N, C-alpha and C positions, 0 to 999 in steps of 0.2 A: 503493500500500500504506500501510496505517496505522503508528504507531509499534511497536506489538507485532510486527508482522508483519516489518517492518525489523530489528528487534532480533533476533528469533529466526533470520531469514535470515543475518544477518551475526555471529551469536553474541556478542552484546553485551546489556546490560539495557536496558529501555525508558528508565530513568532516563538512561543513557548518551546514547541518541538524544536526549531531551528537553534535556540539557545542551549537546549540540553544537548543537541547534537554536536555544537561548538565546543562545549564543555568536556565532551566525550562521555557523557552519560548515556547517550543513545548512539548505537553504531549501526547505521544503515549500510547497505550495499549499493554500490554504484550499477545501473544498469548498463549493460555494454551497448545496447541499442541506442538509447538516447541520453545517457548520462545521468538521468535524474536518480536521486537518492530513494531507495526501497526500503521500507521498514518492514520487519517481520514481527512474528507473534511475540518474540523474544522481546523486542522493542516495546511492544505494548505491555508486557508484563513488568518490565523495567520502568516504564512511564507510570503504570499503576503504583509500583513501589515508591517511586519519587513523589507522587501525589500524596500517599499515604504518610510518608515521612515527614513532608511539608506539613499536612495537617496536625502531626504531632509536635511541631514547632522546630524540626531540625532544619539547619540552615543547607543550602547546596553545598556548602565546603563540607559539612558534616556528612551529608549524602555522599559525597565523592570519597570520603574516607571510609565510610562502611561498605560502599561497594568495593573499593580497592582491596579492603581485608578479605571480603569474600572471594574476589577474583585471585587473590595470593593463596586461596585454599585453606584459610583460616577462618574460624567461627567468629563473625563479627559481633556476636551478642554481648561480649564483656565491653566493647567498644561503644556499642549502642547504650547499654545501661550508663556507662560513664558519661557520655554526651548528653543524654536525656536528664541526667541528675545535674549537669551544669546548667542546660536550658531551664530546667524547673526553678534553680536557684536564681538564675538571671529573671525569670519571669516574676517570681515573688518579689524580688527587689523592685522591679518596674511596677508591680501592682502596688506596693507600700508607697511607692513615690507618686502613683496616681491618686491614691486615697490621701495623700497629704495635699496634693493639688487641689482636689476636690474640697477638702475642708477649706483651703485659702480662698477658692472661688466663691463658696457658700458665704464665708466670713466677709468677703469683699461686697456681694450683693446685699447682705444685712446692713453693713456699715453705710452703703451708699443710698439705702432707702431714704435717709434724712437729708439727702444732698438734693440742691435743685439742678436740673439739666440746663445747659445753655449759659452758664455763668462764664462770662468772657474773663480771661485773667492772663497774666504773663506766662502762666504754667502752660505746658502741654496739654495735659489733662489732669486736673487737680484730684479726680477720682483716684487715679493710679498713684499720684505724688503723695497723697494723704493717707495712702492705705496703711495699715499696720497690721503685720503678719502675726495670726494668733498661734502660729506653730514655732515654738522657740528653737532656735539653733542649738544643736548639741554642743556641750562644752567639752572642748577638747584640752588635754594636758600638754600639748605640743609647745616647745618653746621657741621663739621666733627671734632670729638674728635681725636686729634694726639697725 
């Protein structure tokens, strides 16, 4: 099958198929007659694997590492566990940062309820400039050279 056929079958864009091919994640064969790339059922299975891995939060670099480990004849499961633990930790950190941002946004809206709109001043936006962050910064014990 050709790029467009594989893309349609797997519900991705042709550009996605081409990108994965350039990265070496898919390995089509060249047709001798017309030189077009022909994708096989193995490419279809590989693309399904990539989609599943991406849905789990793996980066394309992670996917390359997992596939490479498998192609070397090694079981990629230990690497997969290691990578997903790393991705989970990153996701947890991002989630906590997002919760903090949400709290700041809610606080800003609450603080700004008492302000009038359209007040002209020399400030760019007095709402932002007068905002006081309800989330205290963590205290660090680091010594700074000044």
